[in-house]
C-alpha positions as CSV (number, residue, x, y, z in Angstrom):
1,M,-17.9,9.7,11.6
2,L,-15.3,7.2,10.0
3,N,-12.6,8.3,11.6
4,E,-14.3,7.5,15.1
5,W,-15.1,4.1,13.9
6,L,-11.4,3.3,12.5
7,L,-10.6,4.7,15.6
8,T,-13.1,2.4,17.4
9,L,-11.9,-0.6,15.4
10,A,-8.3,0.0,15.9
11,R,-8.9,0.3,19.7
12,W,-10.9,-3.3,19.5
13,L,-8.3,-4.8,17.7
14,D,-5.3,-3.3,20.3
15,G,-7.2,-4.9,22.9
16,F,-6.2,-8.7,22.1
17,S,-3.3,-9.8,24.2
18,W,-1.4,-11.3,20.6
19,S,-1.6,-7.7,19.2
20,T,0.5,-6.9,21.9
21,E,2.8,-10.0,22.7
22,L,3.2,-9.9,18.6
23,H,4.1,-6.0,19.0
24,E,6.4,-6.8,22.3
25,S,7.9,-10.3,20.6
26,L,11.8,-10.1,20.4
27,Y,11.2,-12.1,17.1
28,M,8.5,-12.7,15.7
29,Y,7.2,-9.0,14.7
30,A,10.9,-8.4,13.0
31,W,10.4,-11.7,11.2
32,I,6.6,-10.6,10.1
33,E,8.5,-7.6,9.1
34,S,11.2,-8.9,6.9
35,T,8.9,-11.0,5.2
36,H,6.7,-8.5,4.5
37,V,9.6,-6.5,3.0
38,L,10.8,-9.3,1.0
39,T,7.5,-10.5,-0.5
40,L,7.2,-7.1,-1.3
41,M,10.3,-7.0,-3.3
42,L,9.3,-10.5,-5.1
43,F,5.8,-8.6,-5.9
44,L,7.5,-5.3,-6.8
45,G,10.2,-6.8,-9.1
46,M,7.9,-8.8,-11.0
47,L,5.8,-6.7,-11.3
48,F,8.2,-3.7,-12.8
49,I,9.8,-5.9,-15.1
50,I,6.1,-6.1,-16.8
51,D,5.3,-2.5,-16.6
52,L,8.7,-1.8,-18.0
53,R,7.7,-4.5,-21.2
54,M,4.9,-2.6,-20.8
55,L,6.3,0.8,-21.6
56,G,8.4,-0.3,-24.3
57,V,11.7,0.0,-22.3
58,T,13.2,-3.8,-21.8
59,F,12.1,-6.9,-23.2
60,T,11.0,-5.5,-26.5
61,S,11.8,-8.4,-28.2
62,V,9.8,-10.9,-25.9
63,P,5.9,-10.6,-26.7
64,A,4.1,-8.9,-23.7
65,T,1.8,-11.9,-22.9
66,T,4.9,-14.0,-22.6
67,I,6.3,-11.8,-20.4
68,A,2.9,-11.3,-18.4
69,E,2.5,-15.6,-17.9
70,R,6.0,-16.3,-17.1
71,L,6.1,-13.7,-14.3
72,D,2.4,-13.3,-12.7
73,R,2.6,-16.9,-10.7
74,P,5.6,-15.4,-8.7
75,M,4.3,-11.7,-8.6
76,M,1.1,-13.1,-7.2
77,I,2.8,-15.3,-4.6
78,G,4.5,-12.1,-3.6
79,F,1.3,-10.3,-3.8
80,V,-0.5,-12.7,-1.7
81,V,2.2,-13.0,1.0
82,M,2.7,-9.7,1.3
83,V,-0.9,-8.6,2.0
84,I,-1.2,-11.0,4.7
85,T,2.0,-9.7,6.8
86,G,1.1,-6.3,6.2
87,F,-2.8,-7.2,7.8
88,I,-0.4,-9.0,10.7
89,L,1.6,-6.3,11.3
90,Y,-1.5,-3.5,11.4
91,F,-3.0,-6.1,13.8
92,A,1.0,-5.6,16.0
93,I,0.0,-1.7,15.9
94,P,-3.5,-0.7,15.1
95,V,-3.6,2.4,16.8
96,R,-1.0,4.0,15.6
97,S,-1.3,2.8,12.3
98,T,-4.7,4.1,12.3
99,Q,-3.8,7.1,13.0
100,S,-0.6,7.8,11.0
101,I,-1.4,9.8,8.2
102,W,0.7,8.1,6.0
103,F,-0.4,4.9,6.7
104,R,-4.1,6.7,5.5
105,I,-2.0,7.8,2.4
106,K,-0.7,4.1,2.1
107,V,-4.0,2.6,1.8
108,F,-5.4,4.9,0.2
109,L,-2.6,4.5,-3.2
110,L,-3.1,0.9,-2.5
111,I,-6.5,1.2,-3.5
112,A,-5.7,3.3,-6.5
113,A,-3.2,0.9,-7.6
114,G,-5.5,-1.8,-7.2
115,I,-8.0,-0.7,-9.1
116,N,-5.8,0.2,-12.0
117,A,-4.2,-3.1,-11.7
118,L,-7.7,-4.9,-12.4
119,L,-8.2,-2.3,-15.5
120,F,-5.1,-2.9,-17.0
121,R,-4.6,-6.7,-16.0
122,N,-6.8,-8.3,-18.5
123,K,-5.7,-5.4,-21.2
124,M,-2.0,-6.6,-20.6
125,R,-2.8,-10.2,-20.5
126,N,-5.3,-10.9,-23.4
127,P,-4.0,-8.1,-26.1
128,T,-6.5,-7.2,-28.6
129,G,-4.8,-6.8,-31.7
130,S,-1.3,-7.4,-33.0
131,W,0.7,-4.9,-30.3
132,D,1.5,-7.8,-28.2
133,L,4.6,-8.5,-30.5
134,D,5.5,-4.9,-31.0
135,P,8.2,-3.1,-29.3
136,K,6.0,-0.4,-28.2
137,P,2.6,-1.1,-27.0
138,P,-0.6,1.1,-27.7
139,K,-0.8,4.5,-25.6
140,H,-3.6,3.3,-23.1
141,I,-1.0,0.4,-22.1
142,R,1.5,2.6,-21.6
143,T,-0.4,4.7,-19.5
144,G,-1.4,1.6,-17.4
145,A,2.2,0.9,-16.8
146,A,3.4,4.8,-16.1
147,L,0.4,5.0,-13.8
148,S,1.6,1.3,-11.7
149,L,5.0,2.6,-11.4
150,T,4.4,5.3,-10.0
151,L,1.6,4.2,-7.6
152,W,3.4,1.2,-6.4
153,A,6.7,3.4,-5.6
154,A,4.3,6.0,-3.7
155,V,3.2,2.9,-1.6
156,V,6.8,2.1,-1.0
157,I,7.7,5.9,-0.1
158,T,4.6,6.0,2.3
159,G,4.6,2.6,3.6
160,R,8.4,3.8,4.9
161,T,7.3,7.0,6.0
162,I,4.7,5.2,8.7
163,A,7.7,4.9,11.1
164,Y,8.4,8.0,11.5
165,D,6.1,10.5,14.1
166,W,6.3,14.3,12.1
167,Y,2.7,14.1,12.1
168,D,1.7,11.9,15.2
169,C,-1.5,12.7,17.3
170,N,0.5,13.4,20.5
171,K,2.5,16.3,18.9
172,E,0.8,19.9,18.6
173,L,-0.9,19.9,15.1
174,P,-3.0,22.1,12.9
175,Y,-7.0,21.0,12.8
176,F,-6.5,19.7,9.5
177,M,-3.6,17.4,9.9
178,Y,-5.4,16.1,13.6
179,W,-8.5,15.1,10.8
180,A,-6.4,14.0,8.3
181,A,-4.5,11.6,11.0
182,G,-7.6,10.4,12.4
183,C,-7.0,12.6,15.9
184,V,-9.9,12.4,16.8
185,D,-9.7,12.8,20.8
186,E,-7.0,15.8,20.3
187,M,-10.1,16.8,17.6
188,A,-12.3,16.7,20.8
189,A,-10.1,18.6,22.8
190,L,-9.7,21.1,20.4
191,D,-13.6,21.4,19.6
192,L,-14.0,21.7,23.4
193,Q,-11.7,24.4,24.2
194,A,-13.3,26.3,21.2
195,S,-16.8,25.9,22.8
196,L,-15.7,27.2,25.9
197,Q,-13.7,30.2,24.5
């Protein structure tokens, strides 16, 4: 049911002339993709420094709140531009993106990273007790930082693998992979073939 709904949405977006024009543009798609990657680097650069401080690995003589306050604005600017350009890139190729197992994993990881960030951000920016000055923060802060680094690294890896067609719907795949990638038409064809046998 969800796969059908997502594919219907993707096909609707694909019907806009701007979607095709953007994807087939000589320069615009490349500029948007480059901006997406550059702002991803800005966002992750700031985030990794904050997370490494929260792990007690780097800048241990600087209070945790100072690191968070100084890097928060460029990190959030990078995040906002990265999200906007990400949506535009999806709009340019909605059907293939929707039917990409890597894109689906990336979206799941983004949601998990967002939930972790919401839970972690207030604790990081408003420390209770005296750990703000400690070279090594408490275990729950270190756990949140390690989870953040892991999730965002996985987002980058899955984002990069979207370009590869190892599990595209036009290939012969196991039924589970068709389901996981949202290959609705291919699943229907297999179901029809099984019912005729």
